[in-house]
PLY file of the C-alpha trace (Angstrom):
ply
format ascii 1.0
element vertex 129
property float x
property float y
property float z
element edge 128
property int vertex1
property int vertex2
end_header
72.29 89.29 150.66
74.00 89.82 147.32
77.46 91.35 147.16
79.07 93.04 144.16
82.73 94.06 144.21
84.34 96.74 142.08
87.48 98.83 141.96
90.09 96.26 141.04
92.71 96.93 138.42
96.40 96.95 137.56
98.79 99.20 139.43
102.50 99.55 139.91
104.15 98.64 143.16
103.74 101.42 145.69
100.42 102.45 144.22
96.96 102.51 145.76
93.51 101.12 145.02
90.18 101.23 146.79
87.84 98.28 146.44
84.11 98.59 146.98
81.51 95.97 147.80
77.88 96.96 147.32
75.36 94.96 149.33
71.78 94.41 148.27
70.44 94.84 151.81
70.79 97.52 154.47
72.14 95.05 157.01
75.90 95.35 156.65
76.20 97.20 159.95
74.77 94.11 161.66
77.00 91.65 159.88
80.59 90.62 160.06
82.01 91.69 156.70
85.39 90.72 155.34
87.72 90.87 152.39
89.50 87.73 151.25
91.98 87.23 148.45
93.27 84.32 146.46
96.40 84.31 144.36
96.91 81.74 141.59
98.00 78.44 143.05
97.49 79.61 146.60
94.80 79.13 149.20
92.26 81.82 149.92
93.26 84.04 152.82
91.46 86.63 154.89
92.80 90.14 154.42
90.61 92.20 156.71
87.37 91.99 158.63
84.98 94.32 160.42
82.69 93.12 163.18
78.95 93.72 163.39
77.75 96.84 165.20
80.95 97.90 167.02
82.97 97.67 163.85
86.10 96.17 165.32
88.61 95.73 162.53
91.22 93.03 162.08
93.95 92.65 159.50
96.31 89.97 158.37
99.91 90.65 159.28
100.82 90.97 155.61
98.58 94.02 155.08
98.54 95.64 158.51
99.44 99.31 158.23
98.80 99.37 154.49
95.14 98.35 154.10
92.05 99.78 155.76
88.58 98.22 155.88
85.54 100.39 156.42
81.83 100.46 155.72
79.26 103.08 154.84
76.03 101.90 156.40
73.94 104.50 154.59
75.29 103.35 151.23
75.31 99.63 152.17
78.89 99.51 150.96
82.07 97.92 152.29
85.45 99.33 151.31
89.06 98.22 151.30
91.58 100.99 150.91
94.90 99.58 149.81
98.11 101.61 149.84
101.77 100.86 149.21
100.73 97.88 147.14
103.23 95.09 146.57
103.41 92.41 143.87
102.49 89.83 146.50
99.13 91.61 146.92
98.15 90.37 143.46
95.08 88.18 143.42
91.32 87.97 143.20
89.71 89.90 146.02
86.37 88.78 147.40
83.89 90.48 149.67
82.07 88.20 152.09
79.41 88.44 154.77
78.28 86.30 157.64
74.68 86.00 158.79
73.26 88.88 160.81
74.88 89.34 164.25
77.25 86.42 163.87
80.74 87.14 165.20
83.66 87.41 162.83
85.59 84.89 164.88
85.12 81.16 164.60
84.07 79.79 167.98
86.49 76.92 167.80
89.61 78.58 166.44
89.09 82.19 167.48
90.08 83.31 164.00
88.30 84.57 160.90
87.60 81.63 158.63
86.21 81.78 155.13
84.12 78.66 155.64
82.00 80.57 158.18
80.88 83.15 155.62
77.55 82.51 153.92
77.57 85.21 151.26
80.24 85.97 148.68
80.73 88.36 145.81
82.08 87.39 142.41
85.49 88.91 143.04
87.56 91.71 141.56
91.09 91.25 140.24
94.01 93.22 141.62
97.33 93.02 139.81
100.45 94.73 141.15
103.58 94.82 139.02
0 1
1 2
2 3
3 4
4 5
5 6
6 7
7 8
8 9
9 10
10 11
11 12
12 13
13 14
14 15
15 16
16 17
17 18
18 19
19 20
20 21
21 22
22 23
23 24
24 25
25 26
26 27
27 28
28 29
29 30
30 31
31 32
32 33
33 34
34 35
35 36
36 37
37 38
38 39
39 40
40 41
41 42
42 43
43 44
44 45
45 46
46 47
47 48
48 49
49 50
50 51
51 52
52 53
53 54
54 55
55 56
56 57
57 58
58 59
59 60
60 61
61 62
62 63
63 64
64 65
65 66
66 67
67 68
68 69
69 70
70 71
71 72
72 73
73 74
74 75
75 76
76 77
77 78
78 79
79 80
80 81
81 82
82 83
83 84
84 85
85 86
86 87
87 88
88 89
89 90
90 91
91 92
92 93
93 94
94 95
95 96
96 97
97 98
98 99
99 100
100 101
101 102
102 103
103 104
104 105
105 106
106 107
107 108
108 109
109 110
110 111
111 112
112 113
113 114
114 115
115 116
116 117
117 118
118 119
119 120
120 121
121 122
122 123
123 124
124 125
125 126
126 127
127 128
C-alpha cells in the first residue's frame, strides 16, 4: 500500500492543523495505522495509532488531549487533528501502516514500535513557532 501525507505547514503556538494520509488501497480499516514524528536531532516517536477493525486509538502522553487520530474508510484516508500546538510538536510527521490484521502492539514489548510498520509515507513538515 502506498501512503501520501498532506496538510503540514507553519502555525503559531496554540494553533491547529489537520494532517491527512491517503492510502492507495481500500484496506486501512483492516490495518493498524499510525502517525509518527521526528524532530531534528531526535529519534522518531509514535504520536498516535488506530487499531484494525475496532479502531482502538492510542496516543503518546505528550499529545494526549490535544491530538485526535481517525480514519475514513470510504475515502481510504487517515487523519490527525492537532490542536493547541506547541513548539515541541515541530517535526516531520509520517503516516505508517502495518500489514493487514496485524495488531498495533509489538508482541514482545506491548507497545507501538515503528520497526513493526511495513509501509510509510514520505512525510509532511509541521513547524510551530
